[in-house]
C-alpha positions as CSV (number, residue, x, y, z in Angstrom):
1,W,-3.0,30.2,4.4
2,H,-6.3,29.8,5.8
3,F,-5.3,26.1,7.2
4,F,-1.6,26.9,7.9
5,T,-3.2,29.6,10.3
6,K,-5.7,26.6,11.9
7,W,-2.6,24.1,12.1
8,F,-0.5,26.6,13.8
9,S,-3.3,27.8,16.2
10,M,-3.9,24.3,17.5
11,K,0.0,22.6,17.7
12,K,0.4,26.3,19.8
13,L,-2.5,24.9,21.7
14,T,-1.1,21.2,22.3
15,N,2.1,22.4,23.1
16,S,1.2,24.8,26.0
17,V,-2.1,23.6,27.5
18,A,-2.1,20.6,30.0
19,T,-4.1,17.5,29.5
20,L,-7.3,17.5,31.1
21,Q,-8.6,13.7,31.6
22,W,-12.2,12.9,31.9
23,N,-13.8,9.9,33.4
24,P,-17.3,11.1,34.6
25,I,-18.8,7.7,34.6
26,K,-17.1,6.9,37.7
27,Y,-19.3,9.0,39.8
28,L,-22.1,6.4,38.2
29,S,-20.4,3.5,39.6
30,G,-19.3,4.7,42.7
31,Q,-15.6,4.7,42.7
32,Y,-14.5,7.7,43.1
33,T,-12.8,10.0,45.8
34,E,-14.0,13.6,44.7
35,N,-15.5,15.9,46.5
36,I,-18.7,16.5,44.7
37,G,-22.0,18.3,45.1
38,I,-25.4,17.4,43.6
39,V,-28.1,19.5,42.2
40,V,-31.6,18.3,41.5
41,L,-33.6,20.4,39.0
42,N,-36.7,21.0,38.8
43,R,-37.0,18.2,36.1
44,P,-38.3,14.2,36.1
45,I,-36.0,12.0,37.5
46,K,-35.7,9.1,35.3
47,A,-32.0,8.0,35.6
48,R,-31.2,4.6,37.4
49,P,-32.4,5.4,41.4
50,D,-29.2,3.7,42.7
51,D,-26.9,6.1,40.9
52,I,-29.0,8.8,41.9
53,I,-29.2,8.1,45.5
54,S,-25.5,6.8,45.8
55,L,-24.5,10.6,44.2
56,W,-27.2,11.9,46.9
57,K,-25.9,10.2,49.7
58,N,-21.6,10.5,48.7
59,A,-21.9,14.3,47.7
60,I,-20.5,17.3,50.3
61,I,-23.1,19.6,49.4
62,R,-26.8,18.7,48.8
63,V,-29.3,20.7,46.7
64,T,-33.1,20.5,45.5
65,V,-34.1,23.8,43.1
66,D,-37.5,24.9,43.7
67,G,-40.1,22.2,42.0
68,G,-37.0,20.2,42.0
69,T,-37.8,19.3,45.7
70,D,-41.6,17.6,45.0
71,R,-39.5,15.8,42.3
72,W,-37.0,14.7,45.0
73,L,-39.5,13.7,47.8
74,S,-41.4,12.0,45.3
75,F,-38.4,10.1,44.0
76,T,-37.5,9.3,47.1
77,K,-40.6,7.7,48.1
78,Q,-41.1,5.5,45.2
79,N,-37.5,4.3,45.4
80,N,-38.3,3.1,49.4
81,Y,-35.4,5.6,50.2
82,D,-35.6,7.6,54.0
83,C,-35.2,11.0,52.8
84,T,-35.1,12.2,56.4
85,L,-31.4,10.5,56.6
86,V,-29.9,12.7,54.4
87,P,-31.8,15.6,53.7
88,P,-30.9,18.4,51.2
89,D,-28.7,21.0,52.9
90,M,-30.1,23.8,50.5
91,I,-33.4,24.5,48.9
92,T,-33.0,27.2,46.4
93,G,-35.1,29.2,43.7
94,D,-37.5,31.5,43.7
95,M,-40.3,29.7,45.2
96,D,-42.7,29.7,42.2
97,S,-43.5,26.0,41.9
98,I,-42.8,24.6,45.1
99,Q,-45.1,22.7,47.2
100,P,-45.6,25.0,50.3
101,Q,-46.2,21.7,52.6
102,T,-43.0,20.4,50.8
103,K,-40.8,23.3,51.5
104,E,-42.0,23.2,55.5
105,Y,-41.2,19.3,55.6
106,F,-37.7,19.7,54.8
107,M,-37.4,23.0,56.4
108,N,-38.4,20.8,59.5
109,L,-35.9,18.6,58.9
110,G,-33.1,21.3,58.7
111,S,-32.5,22.4,55.1
112,E,-32.0,25.4,54.9
113,I,-34.4,27.7,52.4
114,I,-33.0,30.3,50.0
115,Y,-35.0,32.4,48.6
116,T,-33.4,33.3,44.9
117,P,-35.7,36.0,43.1
118,D,-33.6,37.6,40.7
119,Q,-35.4,36.4,36.8
120,C,-32.2,37.9,35.1
121,E,-31.5,34.0,36.2
122,T,-32.3,30.8,35.6
123,D,-32.4,28.8,38.8
124,F,-30.1,27.0,37.9
125,T,-27.3,29.5,37.8
126,K,-28.1,30.7,41.1
127,A,-27.9,27.1,42.5
128,L,-24.5,27.2,41.3
129,Q,-24.0,30.4,43.0
130,Q,-25.0,29.7,46.7
131,V,-23.1,25.8,46.3
132,S,-20.1,28.2,45.5
133,A,-21.0,29.9,48.5
134,K,-21.6,27.1,50.8
135,A,-18.4,25.3,49.7
136,E,-16.2,28.5,50.5
137,S,-18.4,28.9,53.8
138,L,-17.5,25.2,54.4
139,S,-13.8,26.0,53.7
140,V,-13.8,22.8,51.0
141,K,-13.1,22.6,47.5
142,L,-15.8,20.6,45.3
143,D,-14.4,19.1,42.5
144,A,-17.3,18.4,40.9
145,V,-20.9,19.3,40.9
146,I,-23.7,16.7,39.1
147,A,-26.6,18.7,37.8
148,V,-29.9,15.7,37.7
149,A,-32.2,17.5,34.9
150,E,-34.1,15.4,32.3
151,T,-33.1,16.5,28.9
152,S,-36.3,16.1,27.1
153,G,-39.5,18.4,26.7
154,R,-38.6,21.6,27.1
155,M,-36.3,22.7,24.3
156,D,-36.0,26.1,26.3
157,Q,-34.7,24.4,30.0
158,I,-32.2,22.1,27.8
159,M,-30.6,25.4,26.4
160,S,-30.4,27.6,29.5
161,N,-29.1,24.5,31.2
162,V,-26.2,24.5,28.7
163,N,-25.8,28.3,29.2
164,T,-25.2,27.6,32.7
165,L,-22.5,25.4,31.8
166,Y,-20.8,28.3,30.3
167,K,-21.7,30.9,33.0
168,A,-20.1,28.4,35.8
169,L,-16.6,29.0,34.3
170,H,-17.1,31.8,36.8
171,I,-19.2,30.9,39.4
172,L,-17.4,27.8,40.3
173,P,-13.9,28.0,38.0
174,N,-12.1,25.0,39.2
175,T,-15.0,22.7,39.5
176,D,-16.3,20.4,36.6
177,I,-20.3,20.7,36.4
178,F,-22.4,18.1,34.6
179,I,-25.7,17.4,33.8
180,L,-26.9,13.9,34.3
181,S,-30.2,12.7,32.8
182,S,-31.5,9.1,32.4
183,A,-29.7,8.4,29.2
184,S,-26.8,10.9,28.4
185,I,-24.4,12.8,30.8
186,S,-23.4,16.6,29.0
187,W,-20.5,18.7,30.2
188,L,-18.3,21.8,28.7
189,L,-14.5,21.2,27.1
190,Q,-12.7,24.6,27.6
191,P,-10.1,25.1,24.9
192,G,-7.0,22.5,25.1
193,H,-6.0,19.2,24.9
194,H,-8.7,16.7,26.4
195,T,-8.9,13.0,27.1
196,I,-12.4,11.2,27.8
197,D,-12.3,7.4,29.3
198,I,-15.1,5.3,27.3
199,P,-16.8,2.5,28.5
200,Q,-16.2,-1.1,26.9
201,K,-19.7,-1.1,27.1
202,L,-20.7,1.7,25.3
203,I,-18.2,0.9,22.8
204,A,-19.5,-2.5,22.4
205,D,-23.0,-1.2,22.1
206,Q,-21.9,2.0,19.0
207,A,-23.4,4.4,21.9
208,W,-23.4,7.8,20.4
209,C,-21.8,11.4,21.4
210,A,-21.7,14.9,20.2
211,L,-19.4,17.2,20.1
212,I,-21.8,20.7,19.6
213,P,-20.2,23.9,18.9
214,I,-22.8,26.0,21.0
215,G,-22.1,29.6,22.1
216,T,-19.1,30.5,19.8
217,K,-17.6,28.9,16.9
218,C,-14.5,26.2,17.2
219,K,-12.1,27.5,15.1
220,C,-9.9,24.6,15.1
221,I,-10.8,21.1,16.3
222,T,-9.2,17.1,16.0
223,T,-10.3,14.4,17.4
224,T,-8.9,10.4,17.8
225,G,-11.6,7.6,18.9
226,L,-14.3,8.7,17.1
227,K,-15.7,7.0,14.2
228,W,-16.3,10.3,12.4
229,N,-13.3,12.2,13.7
230,L,-12.0,15.9,12.5
231,T,-9.2,17.2,11.7
232,N,-8.3,20.1,12.4
233,H,-11.8,21.3,11.6
234,S,-14.0,24.1,12.1
235,M,-17.5,24.1,13.7
236,E,-20.5,26.2,14.2
237,F,-24.1,26.4,13.8
238,G,-25.0,26.7,10.2
239,A,-21.7,24.8,8.9
240,M,-20.8,21.9,10.8
241,V,-21.6,20.2,14.0
242,S,-21.0,16.3,15.3
243,T,-24.3,14.4,16.4
244,S,-25.1,11.2,16.0
245,N,-21.6,10.0,16.1
246,T,-19.6,7.1,17.9
247,Y,-16.4,5.2,18.8
248,D,-13.7,3.5,16.7
249,G,-13.3,1.2,19.3
250,A,-10.0,2.6,21.2
251,P,-11.1,2.9,25.0
252,V,-10.0,6.7,24.7
253,V,-11.5,9.6,22.8
254,T,-9.1,12.8,22.8
255,I,-9.7,16.0,21.7
256,N,-8.3,19.2,20.9
257,N,-10.1,22.1,20.6
258,S,-9.4,26.2,20.2
259,D,-12.9,26.7,21.5
260,P,-15.2,25.8,24.0
261,I,-17.4,23.0,22.7
262,L,-19.9,20.8,24.3
263,W,-19.4,17.1,24.7
264,S,-22.4,14.8,25.5
265,M,-22.6,10.6,25.7
266,S,-24.9,8.1,26.1
267,T,-25.0,6.2,29.2
268,K,-28.1,4.0,28.1
269,N,-27.7,0.7,29.0
270,L,-24.4,1.3,30.9
271,N,-25.3,-0.9,33.9
272,S,-27.3,-3.7,32.0
């Protein structure tokens, strides 16, 4: 009966929910027409410079978060990019880590300084709130926001960033939010039917991917396109999670999930 209940739940889900198609790698190739925003968090910027600069130049809303502004300034100098050409639209945060001279430098270039002192929210969450307000003031719809944040060294920040992905559903409900690091891209899959385009390079390299049930139990999930597929499985911490998975050779991964789940995939050597 338990198996039938899970099967019926997933059957009902796949029959009633449209398929969401994902191809976030396009943002790294520059082959997209969507309106995007970029948020630079206070973490080392180790992703490919060409990718980050391209995202920055093509974004319609650009935000650096507190000490991430210092990191952005250093990044542009190290990579010979003239940051005066396109300064941040906004610098947000509680301003406890940004250097005063950096704040003054960008303020003189026209960046709006937005002090967000609420200590009940992270600077990432507050930045998305400001992005939402900015998009509304500009009367534009953001299709995606790319948050640049290295996922290493600070487990607490990694977990808080994932928590913000959950909160983002209510902050920017019609906008896809991605966390981009030097070697991965991650985002939240809401309940439904999803397809994810997988570049041939990642398939050939047997690059890693993962499905992680953070925040809640995923009562039923079925996949195709993975080396270790799931069929009407449940996933939760203390039981099954799917990390260090990879691809079976198909160009598309499909996922049917009854509850939110984090998808993360390697982007290492994608452009090599």
